[in-house]
N, C-alpha and C positions, 0 to 999 in steps of 0.2 A: 513500375510500381503499380499495385492494384489500386485503381481509381476509386473503387467503392470503399475500400478500407486500406489505408496506406500502411497498415501494420502487416499485411499479408502479401505474399508474392502471388504470381499467377496460378500456382499450385495450391493455394490456400495455406501455405506454411507461414509461420510467424517469423518475420525478419526484423521487426521493431516491436517493442512493447511501449505504447504511448498511452493507452487507456484500456480499461476492462470493457468499457462500453463498445458494443458491436462485435465482440469476440464470441464465437460459438462455445457452447458448453464443452464440447470435445477438446478444445484447446485448453480451457481452464483445467479440465480434469487431467490432461496430459502433463501440464505444469505441476500440478499437485502430486501426481503419481511419480514424476521424475524427482521432485524434491524429496519424496519419501526415501529414495535410494541414496540421497546425500546426507541424511540426518546422521547416519552412523559414522561418516567421515570424521566428525569432530571427536569421536571416541578412539580413533586410531593413534598409534604412536607417531606416525608420519601422516599429518593431516593434509594430504595432497592427492589429487588425481590429475592426470596429464591432459585433460580435455582441451584446454586453451593454451597449451605450451606454444610459445612463439608468437602469441597474439598480444597486442597492446590495448589495455583498457584505460581510458582517460576518464577520471572522475571530475566533472565540471559542475561545481556547486556555486551558482550565482547567489544562492541563499545559504546561510549557515545551517548545518544540521550534522552535528558530530555523530549522533547515533546512526543515522541512515548512511552517511558517508563511510563510517567505520565498518558497518556490516557489508556494504558493497565491496570495500577494500579487502576484507577478510575472504569474502566469497570468491573474488577474482584471484586472490593469492592461492586459495585452496584448489582452484582450477589450473594452477601453474601459469597464469598469465603474468605479463609485465604490467604493473599498475603504476599509473602516474596521477598523483593528486595535484590539482591546480586550484589555487585560491584566486579564482577569476574575479571575484568581487573586489579584490584589492589590486588587480593588475590591469589587464587590457581594457576591461570595461570602464575603469576610471580614466583611462587615457583617451577615451573616445572611440575606440575601435568597435565596429559593429559586431553583432552576434555572428553573422555569417562570415565576416572577415576572420574572427577568432577561430571558427570551425575550419575554414579553408586552410589557415596556417597550421593548425593541429593535424589536419588530414595529411598535409604535406610531410608530417613527421611519422607517417605510416601508422596512424591510428586505425584500429580495427573495430572498436566499440566505444561509444560515448555514453556515459551515465550522466544525465543532465537533471539538475534541480534549478528551477528558475521561478522568479516571482511573477512572471507574466504567463497567464494561461495561453497555451498553444505554442510556446517556444520550442518544445521538443518536436512538435509536428513540423514547424518551419525548418528545423535542422534536418529532420528525416527526409524532407523534400529536396535537400541540397547536397546530401552526401553521396559518394560513389556507391554503386550497387553492392560492393563487398563490405561496406561500413554499416554498422548497426547502431541503433539508438534505443536507450532505455530511459523512460521517464521516471525520475526519482522525486517527482512532485512539481507541479506547475500551477502557480497562482491558487485559485480556489477550484481548479478544474479536476485534477485527478492525481492519485498516488497509487498506481496500479500494483506495485510490488508490496506495499503495505496491505492493500486489499487482499492480495493473494496469500500473504502470510497469515492474515486473519482467517481466511478460508481454510488454510491448512490446519491452523490451531483448532478451529471449530470441528473440522472433520476428524482430527485426531481424537478429540475428547467425546464427540457425539456420533461419530461414525457415518451419519447420513443426514442430508439436509431436508429430506422430504416431509418430515413431521415437526420441524423446529419452529419455535417462536423466538425471534431475535429482536432485542431492543437496542437501538442506537441512541445514546443519550448525550445531550449537551449542546454545544455551539455548532449546530448542523449548517447554519448559514455560511460560515467561513471555512467549512471543513472539506478538503479534497478527499480525506480518508473516508468520510461518510458517503460521498458519492461513489467512490470505488467499491466500498463494501456493499452498497445497495445494488449496484449493477451486478456484482459477483453473486450475491445471495439470490437475486431473482433469476439470474441465468442458471444457477445450479439447482433451482427448484425449491427454494425455501418458501413455504406457503404463507408465512406470517412475519413480515418485517415491519417493525414499529419505529417511528422517529419520535423522539421524546425531547421536549425542551420548551422554554418560554416562547411565546409567539414572535417576539422580536428576534429570536435566534433560529427560527425555522423558516425556510423559504416558502412563500405563499403557494408555489406551484409544485411542491415536493411530492404531493399525493399522486401526481401524474406518473411518477416513477414506480408506482405499484406498491406504495407503503401506506401504513395507517398512521396518522398524526395524532399524538397524545400530548396534551399540554400540562399534564401532571405526572410526576414520577411514579406515583402509586398506580395509576392506570397503565402507564407504559411498561412497567416491569412485572405486573401481576401475572404469574404463571409462565414467565419467560424461561427459556432454556439457556439463553446466552444474553449477557448484558455487555455491550461495548460502550465504555465511557470515553467521551472525547475530551481532549485538552481544551480548557478555557484559556484563551490567550489573554495575557494581562493587558495588552493594548486595546482590547475590546471593552474592558471594564470601566474605563474613564468616560466613555461616550453614553449617549442616551439609550443605547441598546440594553444596558444592564445597570441597575441601581448600584449594586456593590457585589463583591465576590462573596461576602458573608450571606447576603440575601439569596444569592444563587445556591450556595451550599445548603441553606436552610430548606429551599424548595426542591432542588434537583441533585444535591450531593448524595452519593450512595453511602449509606451507613449500614452497620450490621443489622440494625432494626428494620430498615427498609428492605434490605436484601432478603429478609424472610418472606416477603411477598412473592418472590420468584420461586421457581421449583426448587426443592431441596438440593438437587444435584446441579443447579445452574452454575455456569462458569462466568467469571468476571474478567473482561479484557480491557486493555487501554493501549493506545499506540505509543504513548510516551512523548516527551517527558511528562511525568505526573506532577500535578499540583496537589499535594496532600492537603486535605482540609479545605479544598476549593471545589473540585469535582468529585472527590472520592476520599473517604475516611481512611486513615492509616491502618486501622484494624481490618478493613476490607482488602487493602493492597497486600497486606502481609498474611491474610487469612487463608484458610484451606480451599476456598472456592476461587481464589485468584490464580489465573494462568498467565499473568503478565510477563514473568521471566521466561517461561517456555516460548511465548511469542517471539522474544528476541532470539532465542536459540533457533527456532524454526525459520526465522527470517533469513538467516545465513543460507540454509539449505534451499529455500525458495529462490533466493537471488542467484545461487549457483545454478539452479535449474533453468531460470530465465536466461541467464547468460549463455549457457550451453545450447539452449534451444534456438535463440535468435542468431547465434554465431554459426549454426548449422551442424554442430557436432552431435546434437541430440535431436535434430529436427525430424519431424514425422508429418507427412502430408495429411491434410484434412480428410481426404478420401480414404487413406489407409486407416485412420483412426475410426472413421465411420464403419469401415468393413470389419474392424477388429471385434 
């Protein structure tokens, strides 16, 4: 395994997707280009391609997430893989079995690919360090650390509607402090050459060192979205509202909620995104969710294609070496 980046093999090929951080632009572009070829699969009468036929994909969700798990399941099924969904949170973990014991037992069942969602940051890295060379790991969200496939589907959506990253202003709004999506989006946007990435939220919900990631911090929504091409609204988690970080969800909406009136500060053709699930009337007004500038539902559609691409690439059926991409 590559010691400098455990996601890559010695040839610079992607064998695990654990984080967007540290991946070269060429790999991100290869994933997005590959996903473009899969978007049309959903329009076919038979929505399947044989790339992962005979492979077993295990969805290991130690945290609940119906949307993410479902899109991974659909993606694997469309690649003709055998898909096994395990409710780990209610089984082995409660019986005291360690994470690595669980992985060892499932590996003995001839698993080829693990899709892992875990509340602890770094859990997918730990798993990737202990699986056999032919087994691959995809991070479906770990703690506050990363959610790389969400970041990639966000990039696919932006590229689809805006074509190019080189002149964009992108605002990421809301609870950045607890958001693994925000971190993945920031790493992806800066790697893909976006010159103006803004982080927008109350001081209590923006990490003090976030500017070191190459973003501009804005503590008012008006400043943050003025002239923006893309606005990514983050979910405000209800468990954060009761603490001292936030007086109330209503006050948050008054200051940082995206309404049709505030949206007029952005560019006329700005698109509005949200990773879901949406809290209508908390981080975003229903009129914006359902409005002409919202691309929230296309995000979900593109997410399936992006996850198909990631699975095909890490499993080796669509792999391309870093050197070959650089030469192309």
